[in-house]
N, C-alpha and C positions, 0 to 999 in steps of 0.2 A: 497664514492659519486661515486665511479666508475659505480655504474648503475644508476645514474641519470642524466637526462639531462641538458644541459645550462639553458635551460627556467625553469628547478625546483630548480637548484640550482647553486650558482656562481660555486662551485667546480666542478660542474657536469662533467662526461668525455665523456656521450654518445652525440649522434648527436640529437638534438631535432625532436619530432616526429608531423606532424601534424596530426589531425583526418582524416578519409577519407571523411566523411561527418559532417558537424553540425546540430546535431537533437535542434531544436526550436519549443517545446512544444505549442500548443493551447490550449485555454479555453475547445474544444472539450475533450483535452488528459488528462487535468486535473477533468474535470467532470468524464471521464471514469473510473481515478486513485480513485476519492472518490465513485462511484458506486462499485466498486471492492471491496475496502477496507469497505465499510460498510456490505457487503455480509459478508466478512470473519470475521468482528467483531461481525455479529450477530450470526455467527456459534459459534465462541468463548464464547459469553453469552449465547446462548443456552445451550450449552455444561456444563458448569460453574453452570447455575442455575438448571440443572438436574443430575446430577452427582454428589454423596455426598462427594467424597473425595475433590472435588474442594468449597465447601462450603467456608473457610475462603477468596474466592476471591469475592464473592458474595458481592454487593455492598462496593463495594473497593473503587472506584472512577478511577476505569480501563477501565470502559465502554466507549464505542467511539460512538456506533451505533447511541443513537438517536443527539449527536452533528451531525455527517455526516447525517442526517435525514436533521436538518437544514440547514445545506451548501447547500446539494443539492437542497432544496426546494428554496434557494436563485437563484441558478443559473435558476430552473424553472420559476421564477418570472420573469427573466431577458430574458425570452424568449428562452430558450435552451431546446431542445427537450434532456428528459433522456434516456440514452440508457440503454438497459440490460446490466445484468452483464456479463463480459466478460468472454472468456475461461481462462486466467489465476487466474483471480478470482474465478471464479467456481471450478477451477482443484486444488488450493491452499485450500479452504474450504472443498474440498473434502478429502484431505489427513488429514486435521486437524480432521474430523468427525470419520475418520477411525483410527487413534492414538487415539484416546478419547474413544476405546472401546478395546483397543489392552489392 
């Protein structure tokens, strides 16, 4: 327990560390996460449906884009503006797409 702090364990020997700032996510942050996630899952689903080696994963219950569509639609019904896909979501989807052809 030498590497744990007292706030992590009774036997901790390190001084407690406090975060520099505490991040409190807002609705818009969660909505951005959903939009980025939908983009990434759609990329996975497109690859799975078009690359024959991934055929065993088709209609496996792992699909998420449709459920994310519903969640995002709910936010829209609540008056939230749906953001564009953010750079983290777009970049990750691009990496996934590149890996699928390698």
